[in-house]
C-alpha positions in Angstrom: 18.7 88.7 69.8 15.4 89.3 68.1 13.2 85.9 69.0 11.7 86.2 65.6 14.8 85.0 64.0 15.8 81.1 65.0 18.9 80.0 66.2 21.5 79.0 63.5 23.1 76.1 65.5 18.8 75.1 65.5 19.0 75.4 61.8 21.9 73.0 61.5 20.5 70.8 63.2 17.2 70.7 61.7 19.0 70.2 58.6 21.2 67.4 59.8 24.3 68.7 59.7 26.3 68.3 62.8 30.2 70.0 64.3 33.7 69.1 62.4 34.9 70.9 66.1 33.6 73.4 68.4 34.6 75.8 70.6 33.3 79.0 73.4 30.7 80.9 70.6 31.7 78.9 67.1 30.9 75.3 65.5 32.5 74.5 62.7 31.3 72.1 59.7 33.1 70.2 56.8 35.7 68.5 57.0 38.0 71.1 56.9 36.5 73.4 59.0 35.4 76.0 56.2 32.0 77.3 57.1 31.8 78.3 60.0 28.5 79.5 62.3 29.4 82.4 65.2 27.0 81.8 68.1 27.2 85.0 70.0 26.2 87.3 67.1 24.0 84.3 64.9 25.8 84.3 61.6 27.9 82.1 59.7 30.6 82.5 57.4 32.0 79.4 54.4 35.5 80.0 53.7 35.5 78.5 50.5 32.9 80.9 48.9 33.4 83.8 50.9 30.0 84.5 51.0 28.5 84.5 54.7 25.1 86.4 56.6 22.3 85.7 58.9 19.7 82.5 59.5 17.6 83.3 56.6 19.9 83.5 54.7 22.2 81.1 55.6 18.4 78.7 54.8 18.6 80.2 50.7 22.5 78.7 50.9 21.7 75.5 51.8 19.1 75.9 48.8 15.7 75.1 51.6 14.5 78.7 49.8 14.9 81.0 47.5 14.0 84.4 49.2 13.9 86.1 52.9 10.4 85.6 53.2 10.1 81.6 51.7 13.0 80.5 54.1 11.2 81.6 57.4 8.4 79.9 55.7 10.7 77.2 55.8 11.9 77.7 59.5 9.0 77.5 60.5 7.7 73.9 59.3 10.7 73.1 60.8 9.4 74.6 64.4 12.4 76.8 64.6 10.4 80.1 65.0 7.0 80.0 66.4 3.9 81.1 64.0 2.3 84.8 64.5 -0.4 84.3 66.1 -3.0 86.9 64.9 -4.8 89.4 66.9 -8.5 88.0 68.3 -10.9 90.1 65.9 -13.9 91.9 67.0 -17.7 92.0 65.3 -17.6 95.0 64.1 -20.6 95.4 62.0 -22.9 92.6 60.6 -25.4 92.4 57.2 -28.6 90.5 57.6 -30.1 89.2 54.3 -33.9 88.2 54.2 -36.2 86.8 51.5 -39.3 88.2 50.7 -40.7 87.3 53.2 -38.7 88.7 55.7 -36.8 85.5 56.9 -33.5 85.7 57.1 -31.2 83.4 55.0 -27.3 85.1 55.7 -26.0 87.2 56.7 -22.5 89.2 55.7 -20.6 89.7 59.1 -17.9 92.2 59.6 -14.7 92.6 61.8 -12.6 95.0 63.4 -8.9 94.0 61.1 -11.4 94.4 57.6 -11.9 90.7 57.0 -15.5 89.2 56.0 -17.4 85.9 56.9 -20.6 85.0 55.6 -23.2 82.6 57.7 -26.5 81.2 56.5 -29.6 80.9 59.0 -30.4 77.5 59.5 -32.2 75.3 62.3 -32.7 78.4 63.9 -29.7 79.2 64.3 -26.3 80.8 62.2 -23.4 78.7 60.5 -20.7 79.7 59.0 -20.5 78.4 54.9 -24.2 79.8 52.3 -23.3 77.2 50.0 -27.0 76.2 49.0 -28.4 79.6 50.0 -30.7 82.2 47.4 -29.1 84.6 46.2 -31.2 88.1 46.8 -31.0 90.8 46.7 -29.9 93.0 50.5 -33.1 94.1 51.6 -35.8 91.8 49.7 -38.4 92.6 51.1 -38.6 96.2 51.1 -38.2 95.9 47.5 -41.4 93.7 47.3 -42.8 96.3 50.0 -42.1 99.3 48.3 -44.3 101.2 46.0 -43.6 100.6 41.9 -42.8 103.7 40.7 -40.2 104.8 43.9 -36.9 104.2 42.6 -34.1 102.0 43.4 -31.0 103.0 44.7 -28.1 100.2 44.0 -25.4 100.6 45.9 -21.8 98.5 46.5 -22.3 98.1 50.1 -24.8 97.6 52.6 -23.1 100.5 55.4 -25.0 103.0 51.8 -28.4 100.5 51.5 -28.8 101.2 55.9 -28.2 104.7 55.5 -30.9 104.7 52.3 -32.9 103.5 54.6 -32.8 105.7 57.1 -33.5 108.6 55.2 -37.0 107.4 53.8 -35.5 106.1 50.2 -35.2 102.9 47.8 -32.0 101.1 47.8 -30.6 97.4 47.8 -27.3 95.8 46.8 -25.6 92.2 46.4 -23.1 90.7 49.1 -20.2 90.6 48.9 -19.5 93.8 47.0 -17.9 95.0 43.7 -18.2 92.7 40.6 -20.3 90.1 42.4 -23.6 91.3 40.9 -25.6 88.4 39.0 -28.5 88.3 36.5 -30.2 87.0 38.7 -30.7 90.3 41.3 -32.6 91.5 38.0 -35.8 89.9 39.1 -36.7 91.5 42.4 -36.8 95.3 39.9 -38.5 94.1 37.3 -40.7 97.4 36.0 -38.7 99.3 38.9 -36.3 102.4 37.7 -32.9 102.2 39.5 -30.2 104.5 40.7 -26.5 103.1 40.1 -24.2 105.1 42.5 -20.5 103.8 42.9 -17.8 104.4 45.0 -15.5 106.8 44.4 -12.7 104.4 42.9 -12.0 102.2 39.4 -13.8 99.1 41.0 -16.9 101.1 41.8 -17.0 102.4 38.3 -16.0 98.4 36.8 -18.8 97.5 39.0 -21.3 100.0 38.3 -20.7 99.3 34.0 -21.6 95.7 34.7 -24.9 96.2 37.1 -25.7 98.5 34.5 -25.2 96.1 31.3 -26.9 93.4 33.5 -29.5 94.8 34.4 -30.2 96.4 30.5 -30.2 93.0 29.7 -33.0 92.4 31.6 -35.2 95.6 29.7 -34.6 97.2 33.8 -34.7 101.6 32.9 -31.3 102.2 34.7 -29.0 105.3 35.1 -25.1 105.7 37.0 -24.8 108.4 39.3 -21.2 109.0 37.8 -20.6 112.6 39.3 -22.0 112.9 42.6 -18.3 112.0 44.5 -16.2 114.5 43.1 -15.3 116.2 45.3 -15.1 113.3 47.8 -11.6 111.0 48.4 -10.7 108.3 46.5 -12.8 105.0 47.5 -16.0 107.7 49.0 -19.0 106.2 48.4 -22.9 107.8 49.5 -22.1 107.2 53.7 -18.8 109.8 53.0 -21.3 112.0 51.0 -23.8 112.4 53.5 -21.1 112.7 56.3 -19.6 115.9 54.1 -23.3 117.2 53.0 -24.9 117.1 56.9 -27.2 114.6 56.0 -28.7 116.6 53.2 -30.6 113.8 51.1 -32.9 116.7 49.5 -29.8 117.8 47.7 -28.8 114.1 46.9 -32.3 113.4 45.1 -31.8 116.6 43.1 -28.4 115.6 41.5 -30.3 112.2 40.9 -33.2 114.0 39.1 -30.8 116.2 37.3 -28.1 112.7 35.9 -31.8 110.9 35.0 -32.3 113.9 32.5 -29.2 114.1 31.3 -28.9 111.6 28.4 -27.1 108.2 29.7 -24.2 107.1 26.7 -25.3 104.3 25.7 -23.7 101.0 26.7 -20.2 100.1 25.4 -19.8 96.3 25.0 -16.5 96.2 23.8 -13.1 96.6 26.0 -12.2 99.9 25.2 -14.4 102.2 27.4 -13.0 105.9 28.2 -12.7 106.4 31.7 -14.1 109.9 33.1 -11.6 112.0 35.4 -12.1 112.1 38.6 -10.1 114.2 41.6 -8.3 113.3 44.1 -5.8 114.8 46.6 -2.4 115.2 44.5 -1.0 113.9 48.1 -2.5 110.8 47.9 -0.6 110.7 44.5 2.3 107.7 44.7 5.7 109.7 43.2 7.6 108.7 41.1 9.9 106.1 42.1 13.8 107.8 40.9 16.0 104.6 41.5 19.2 106.2 40.1 19.9 109.6 39.7 17.4 111.3 37.7 17.7 108.1 34.9 16.7 104.8 35.8 12.8 104.7 37.0 10.8 102.2 38.2 8.4 100.4 35.7 10.5 102.5 32.7 13.0 102.0 29.9 15.8 104.5 29.5 18.2 104.3 27.2 21.8 105.6 26.5 23.2 106.0 23.2 26.9 106.7 22.8 29.4 106.5 19.9 31.9 103.2 20.3 35.0 104.0 22.7 33.6 106.7 24.3 33.4 103.9 27.6 29.3 103.8 27.9 30.5 100.1 29.3 32.2 100.9 32.0 30.4 103.4 32.5 26.9 101.1 33.3 29.9 98.5 35.0 30.6 101.1 37.5 26.4 102.4 38.1 25.4 98.7 39.1 28.2 99.1 41.4 26.7 102.5 42.9 23.5 100.6 42.7 23.9 97.7 44.6 26.0 98.8 47.6 23.7 101.8 48.0 26.4 104.0 47.1 26.6 107.6 45.4 29.8 106.7 43.8 30.1 108.9 40.6 27.4 111.4 42.0 24.1 110.2 40.9 21.9 110.1 44.1 21.1 105.9 44.7 17.7 105.5 46.9 18.6 102.4 48.4 21.3 99.6 48.2 19.3 97.8 44.9 20.0 95.0 42.9 20.7 94.7 39.8 21.1 92.5 36.6 24.0 93.6 34.2 24.0 91.8 30.9 26.4 92.1 28.5 25.9 90.6 24.9 29.2 91.4 23.6 32.2 90.3 26.2 32.2 87.4 27.6 32.2 87.1 32.1 36.2 87.0 32.6 35.9 90.8 31.6 33.1 91.6 32.8 34.6 90.2 36.3 37.9 92.7 35.5 35.4 95.5 35.3 33.6 94.3 38.3 36.7 94.2 40.3 38.4 97.2 39.1 35.5 99.3 40.0 35.4 97.5 43.2 38.4 98.4 44.2 39.5 102.0 42.7 35.6 102.8 44.4 37.2 101.0 47.7 33.5 98.7 47.6 33.3 95.6 49.8 32.2 92.6 48.2 29.9 92.4 51.1 28.2 95.5 49.9 27.1 94.2 46.7 26.8 90.7 47.5 23.6 88.6 46.4 23.0 92.5 44.7 24.7 92.2 41.8 24.0 89.6 38.6 25.7 89.7 36.0 25.7 87.4 32.6 27.0 88.0 28.6 25.9 87.3 25.7 28.0 84.9 24.9 27.1 82.1 27.3 23.7 83.3 27.2 22.6 84.7 24.1 19.1 87.0 24.9 17.1 87.2 21.4 13.3 89.0 22.5 12.7 89.4 18.7 12.3 87.6 15.6 11.5 89.2 12.2 9.7 86.1 9.6 8.0 86.8 6.5 8.2 90.2 7.1 6.4 90.4 10.7 8.0 91.1 13.9 7.3 88.3 16.1 8.5 88.7 19.9 9.3 84.9 21.4 6.9 85.5 24.9 9.2 82.2 26.3 12.1 84.3 26.0 9.9 87.0 27.7 8.5 85.0 30.0 12.3 83.7 31.1 13.6 87.2 31.6 10.3 88.0 33.4 11.0 85.5 35.8 14.2 85.3 36.6 13.6 89.6 37.4 11.0 88.2 39.5 13.0 85.0 41.7 15.8 87.7 42.2 13.9 90.8 43.0 15.6 92.6 40.2 15.2 96.3 40.6 17.6 97.8 37.8 18.9 95.5 34.1 20.9 96.3 32.0 21.0 95.1 28.6 24.2 96.6 26.3 24.0 96.9 23.6 19.7 97.1 22.4 21.0 96.0 18.8 22.4 92.5 20.2 19.1 91.6 22.0 16.8 91.1 18.5 17.4 90.2 15.2 14.6 92.5 13.4 14.9 95.6 11.0 16.7 98.2 13.5 16.3 101.0 10.6 12.3 100.0 10.9 10.4 101.7 13.4 7.1 99.7 13.2 9.4 96.3 14.2 12.0 98.6 16.6 8.5 99.9 18.2 7.3 96.8 19.2 10.3 94.9 20.4 10.9 98.9 22.3 6.6 98.0 24.0 8.3 95.2 24.9 11.4 96.0 27.1 8.1 98.8 28.5 5.8 96.4 29.3 8.5 94.6 31.1 9.6 96.6 33.2 5.9 97.9 34.3 5.3 94.3 34.7 8.2 93.1 37.0 8.6 96.6 38.3 11.5 97.4 37.7 13.3 100.0 36.1 15.1 98.7 32.6 18.5 100.8 30.7 18.7 99.5 27.1 22.5 100.7 26.2 22.6 102.4 22.1 24.8 102.5 19.6 25.0 106.2 17.7 25.1 106.3 14.0 28.6 107.5 12.7 29.2 111.1 14.0 32.4 111.6 12.0 33.6 113.7 14.7 31.0 115.7 15.6 28.6 116.0 19.0 25.8 113.5 18.6 22.1 113.8 20.9 20.2 111.0 22.2 18.4 111.3 18.4 21.4 109.9 16.6 20.9 106.6 17.6 21.3 104.4 14.9 18.3 102.7 13.2 14.6 103.3 14.2 13.5 106.8 16.7 11.2 104.7 18.2 13.6 103.3 20.9 13.8 106.8 22.1 10.1 107.2 21.4 8.9 104.7 23.7 11.7 105.8 26.6 10.6 107.8 28.9 14.2 109.4 30.1 17.2 109.0 27.6 21.0 111.0 28.4 23.8 111.1 25.3 27.7 110.6 25.8 29.8 112.4 24.4 33.8 112.0 24.5 35.9 115.0 24.8 37.6 117.0 21.9 41.0 117.7 21.6 40.3 121.6 22.1 37.5 120.8 24.5 41.0 118.8 26.6 43.0 121.8 26.0 40.8 124.8 28.0 40.2 122.2 30.2 44.3 122.2 30.7 44.5 118.3 30.5 46.5 117.8 27.0 48.9 115.6 28.6 46.4 113.3 30.3 46.1 110.2 29.4 42.7 109.3 31.0 39.5 109.0 28.5 37.2 112.1 29.6 33.7 112.7 28.3 30.3 114.2 29.3 26.5 113.0 29.9 23.8 114.9 29.0 20.4 113.9 29.1 18.7 115.3 26.8 15.4 113.8 26.7 13.8 113.6 30.3 9.8 112.9 30.2 9.3 112.7 33.7 12.2 115.1 35.4 13.8 118.3 34.4 16.2 117.9 31.7 19.6 118.1 33.6 23.6 119.8 33.5 26.1 118.2 31.8 28.3 116.3 33.7 31.4 114.7 33.4 33.7 111.3 33.6 36.7 110.3 33.3 38.5 106.5 32.6 41.6 106.4 34.5 43.4 102.6 34.3 43.9 101.0 36.9 46.1 97.2 37.2 44.8 94.3 38.9 46.8 92.3 40.8 47.0 90.1 37.4 49.0 92.6 36.2 45.8 93.1 33.6 44.9 97.2 33.2 41.4 98.2 33.0 39.5 101.6 32.6 37.6 102.3 35.5 34.9 105.1 35.5 34.6 107.9 38.0 32.9 111.7 38.7 35.0 114.5 37.1 34.9 118.3 37.3 35.2 120.9 34.9 37.6 122.8 36.6 36.3 126.2 37.8 39.7 129.0 37.1 38.4 130.6 40.4 38.1 127.7 42.3 41.3 128.4 44.4 41.7 132.3 43.8 41.0 134.4 46.8 40.8 137.8 47.8 44.4 138.4 48.1 45.1 137.4 45.0 42.8 139.4 42.7 44.3 141.9 44.8 47.8 141.1 44.3 47.2 141.2 40.7 45.4 144.4 40.8 48.6 146.1 42.4 50.7 144.5 39.6 48.7 146.2 37.2 47.8 149.2 37.7 49.0 151.8 36.0 50.6 149.5 33.1 48.8 149.7 31.0 48.7 146.0 30.0 47.2 145.0 26.3 44.0 143.6 26.3 45.4 141.3 23.3 46.1 138.5 24.1 48.7 138.5 21.1 50.2 141.1 22.8 53.7 141.0 24.1 52.5 143.0 27.7 49.0 140.3 27.7 47.9 141.8 31.1 47.1 137.6 31.2 50.7 136.5 31.5 51.4 139.4 34.7 48.4 137.5 36.3 50.1 134.0 35.6 53.1 135.5 36.7 51.1 136.5 40.1 49.1 133.2 40.5 52.1 131.0 39.2 50.0 129.8 36.8 52.0 128.4 33.4 50.6 130.3 30.7 50.9 127.7 27.8 48.4 125.1 29.6 45.7 128.2 31.5 45.6 130.7 28.4 41.4 129.5 28.2 41.6 129.9 31.9 43.1 133.3 32.3 41.2 134.6 29.6 38.2 133.3 31.7 39.6 135.1 34.6 40.3 138.7 32.4 36.3 138.4 31.1 35.0 137.5 34.9 36.7 140.7 36.8 36.1 143.0 33.4 32.5 141.9 34.3 32.0 142.7 38.3 34.5 145.8 37.6 37.8 143.9 39.3 38.8 145.0 36.0 38.4 148.2 33.5 38.7 148.0 29.6 40.9 151.5 28.6 42.8 153.0 25.8 46.5 154.0 25.3 48.7 155.0 23.1 50.7 152.0 21.3 53.6 151.2 20.0 52.8 152.2 16.3 51.6 155.6 18.1 47.7 153.8 17.7 45.8 153.9 20.2 45.3 150.4 22.0 42.9 148.5 24.5 44.4 148.0 27.7 43.3 146.8 30.7 44.0 149.1 34.3 42.5 148.9 37.7 38.5 149.1 38.4 37.1 149.0 41.8 39.6 147.8 44.0 39.6 144.3 46.0 39.1 144.2 50.4 40.5 141.2 51.9 
């Protein structure tokens, strides 16, 4: 057993629980003994709620924590598991700050674990804490001694200053790193020209902007060396540049002189600043996090568009079960078990229960696979409205957004499905400006909560025609805000006939991902909704994967040779209207029903003609006219 996992028996005692019965390897609690603890496996199970799990799950179940991290903290507070003792840290380096007379006043100490300490010099010794210590630039004594016409470099850290000193350069920095420059440090630089050298990251760029603004406010001539680190890795600094360039300080100085001679952009006092592009190793760029297939992406909004009655809600329920269980139920890749929140704004809770349980039973998903991972709510119990219109102005209802953010964060939700989108707001759905504002609020929520959000959307009236994701009702701004969109289309009667499904009572629909900004568009996929009867007698539709029939799925080379033997020299007609159509002979040899497989037979004939298995010729017809007939081309070998 993991020594860091506390024993459930100890947790129960810490909560004041007394077993009602006991036998080897098991404790029972509650009047009827409905709560059991397996001492050997260190697991528990509540037979009334049919809920169970491990030690931390029990702490959460009892209401002492909301997640495993806080459960572990509760156990530590009860003395049920050891507090982890950090490894002893060792000194890595220290940097002593002196005053203008060269007397030590403070030092910054860095340890091997990356932590820092600040110490003050007092009574001939070093003490932790720097309250009351004057804030001076690093190497203040060197600045006093340096020539007034000599260029001064400001780096982000003490290590770079010391490297610059080794090569005869005047350099300084503030204590504490990026973002800690204070206007009071400018006094030591009056009358000097300053070159600010940022580290190669966003914090370094921000620091350079802020230092430059501070120096300019004090009338100090300064400029930023922006491009010196273009070929360096992310977060690289002056010391790294020197390492990469064999300590060629002359080359560095030439870069500085070129930058000093170049016109510097005026200081931007606003909040909108153009950020220069910086090269980085492509291998260090975080990959897009596709959570489900190529449709749902963390931090992004996806849209599913479909006419009414196709099965979008049924599809969403089955996909939610697939994501929560971490299982590939419909052919889409699930990266891992996910926490999914389905917020259906139309159906009642009991109907959602029917659909979820039916999907689990058809796909053989046990409750333990999705326990505490699948959440469902309904607009009938708690309506969801994120925006309203007041005096022709869209108002985002921030308290609702905040509640959503809090619950997504509290539950660690990976995917939220909102069905349908139109019921989640009360703005004019035909106004692009209004929908743009609402849609972007959902995008911001996905980004803020590090989750994927799927908005299910109705189409305009299609009048029997196929639709695309651009057929969504109302304004197009919703689609524009989404990074992925897919559209569902019900299979037409003609397609059912072509697929050999005229008497099948299941509902079939296609999925086309026709907007995919962050992934290639996918090929058309098919799903079917088949009826399933629950134990209570209710019939519920469940979504399943379905493949369009392959005309050659069960045809072997031996079958092909048999058809060739039946066709050879018979002058069978190419036209399917003829009494001796070649397709009828093929159907007989392959034991296919001619009426329901006519489309498939035409595909077989067309393919065999294309590959040379059959050839088209002309022969004298019944009206003594030449007509197209079929004969054997290249004989098939077994």
